[in-house]
N, C-alpha and C positions, 0 to 999 in steps of 0.2 A: 363151683358156683351153680352149675346146672344139676340140681338134684331132683328127686321125685317131687318134693314139695313145690319147687319152682315150676316144673313141668305141669303139675296139676293146677297151679294158679294161672298159668298161661292158658291152659285148656279151658278152664272155667270162664275166664274173662273173654276169650275169643268166642266162646259159645253164646255170649250176650250180643255180639254184633249181628244186627238184623239183616235179613235178606235185602238186597238193594243198597246196602251201605258198605263202606270199607273202613278199616282202621289202619294205622301205621304201626310198625314194630315199636317205635318209640312211644306211641300212645299206650299200647298194651303194657310196655315196661313201666311207664309212669303209673298206670292204674293198679299194678300189682305191687307198687312200692319200690321199684328198682329203676329210677328214672334214667340212668346212664347205661342201661343194659339192653338196648334195642337188638344188638347182634345175638345176645343170648336168647331173646325171644324167638328169633328166626331158627336158631339151633334147636330150641325146645320144640318148636312146631315140627321140625324135621324128625324129631325123636318120638312124636306121638305114635301110638300103636295103630295099626291098620283098622282096628275096631273103633277108633275114636270117631265121634260124629261132629267134633268141633269143626266149624267152617273155616279151615285154614286158608282157603282161597280168598277170603275177605281181608287178609292182612297184606299190606303193600308197603313199599318203602316211603320215605318222607317226601319224595318227589311225585308220588302217586303212580309209581311204576311197579310192574310185576318184576320182582328180582330174579335174575337168571340163576339157575342152579349150576353147580360145577358138573362137568361131564363125568366126574368120578363119583358123584353123589348118588345115593340110592334113589333120590328124587330127580335125577337128571331128566330134563325135558318136561317136567311138570309145569313149567311156566306157560306152556301152550295150553295145557288143561286148565290152569288157573284163569287165564284170560277168557277161555270159552265159558267157564262156569260163571265168571263175573258178567260177561255179556249176556248170558242166559238170565241173569237177575236184573237186567236193565242198566247195568253200569256202562257208561260211555267213555271211550278213550279218544283223545285228540289225535291228530295225524302223527304226532311224535311218540305215540304209545303211552301217554300219561292219562290218568284218570282225572276228571274234573273234580278235584277235592272239595272245592267250595260247594259243590252240589251233592257229592256222594260220601263225604267224610262223616262217619258216625259221631254224633254229639253225645259222648258218654257222660 
């Protein structure tokens, strides 16, 4: 399922999410024509080359949370970086670590 074409579609669509907004994995999946493949979107983002300028940090889960990475993942610990990058763009989190999606969700 996760082939070069899928990864490129994810990267292209994620690149459209403006600063100060977030999108969900499911939202990206729907936009690229794979509505039930939210997990694949997350895996595709993890597979992006280091040279990618796609704003991966703007993609969160359906609850508005930064998804934790497995300790065995090459991206382990990047959820801290993700939150910092989002906060630097003005994204606000509630006391439970959730983004206010009504305010910050990208209207694609």
